[in-house]
C-alpha angles and dihedrals in degrees: 000000000000101000107127124213141186118336091358088073093055090047091051093049090051094045116010115206096214131065099193132020136063132318116191113200112187145155146104094283099083093181092053091046091054094043091051092048092049092047091052092048091052091051095049093046094053135218099310106029124184111234090229091064093066118075120186117196130173115218092238088063094056102032091092093041111036089169090071092068093048090050092049092048094050101040128079127222115270092213105037140047127212135062120337125217128194118194120197113197125200098013123179133192089274087078092061098096092051091044090052090056091049093046089061089063135324130178091224139040111265114200113194122196119203139163125246113326131189123217089259094057114113095230092058093045091055095047095043097051100048124084088211094055136068129201117209119186118206116202130176114292115262125234094261093056092044091048091053092046091051092047097048095042094057095035090056090051093046092244123143115216121197117241094243090048091053090048091052090049092053089053094049100042132058111077093094127018095210090053091047091053091046092052091048091050089052092051091046092055091047093054099041091109103034095039089210137092125199131192089255090056092052093047092048095049102034102030126246092224096049094111092051091048092051091050091050092051093045094049092045090053094043093048096044096242102152100181093046090050094050092049094047093043092050092049090050092051092047089053090055095249114171111255092218089055091055093049091045091051091052090046090054089049091054090048090053090047090054090055092048093044090054089054090047091050088051089062105273120138113248093237093050092046091053091048094049089051090054098245108174112253091239089064099034098104094045092050093045089055091050091050090056096042103047120066121211090252094052091047090051090052091047093050090050091053091049092050090049090050091053090052091049093051090054092048093045106025091168088066098041097114094048093046092048095045093048093047095046093044092051090053090047091053090048090052092049090057094053 
């Protein structure tokens, strides 16, 4: 088995134990997935990498031509020596047959990014059974890691943050590492002159009702309530909420729904499943309905679309609102038809 867990993941990222093969990086935290993939690529490429040795491909570009990935992974650069790394962004289970071929032996390192995957998903099965592959899950950062990130970020900038402000930040951040870093950068710029951050500053800049807004959007999408989604999404945009944060919150919601749907399929009652997964009583009925409506397969497809949308917003930030609205609306329509 080559599924890595806990501290073993950090150790592998710092010092990978393979030189060729496949690394699957997956999970609901899209920012952490991308950051981990980029860190691995930097390690494999070495201190002075040649740009021709790094190949970035989005899954949509190779879906119709799987042979392209195999060719890229098994061919060297004509203009550069040294290790070669191929990164595949936004992968789905449809890549599994190609990944299986590469996991049996590839001349390069192939790093595959994917959204949340269950143990039954084909991508995980391929990566976890091969000795030449590694599977690295990326889940939302815990409070200890966030606390350390907050402390070091502001300490390095010479900014003092009040204890209650740091606590509020830990409650707001965490669904997506890239969003967390972006929010901390915003606060750092704000406090460059004053060198101090209060709880009021954090609430004003990051939004004290962000979590509630995210839940409203996620439940509107999952339940197929188009008007509720449009209202909540528009309010979030008007409040200056980061679009990637919205998509990441919905992606985390779909990942949680997959876990609860698996428990429901195993014979658990929807209400009991929601309770065991600590769904707040105010959302219980909405979540129970979503558990019953969405199948595991449909949730997997929805999560893949959300992950792809997050990748697209980072590649085309000028279109982030349009991409997010279209993706979320399409999922809302799909839910309404269930």
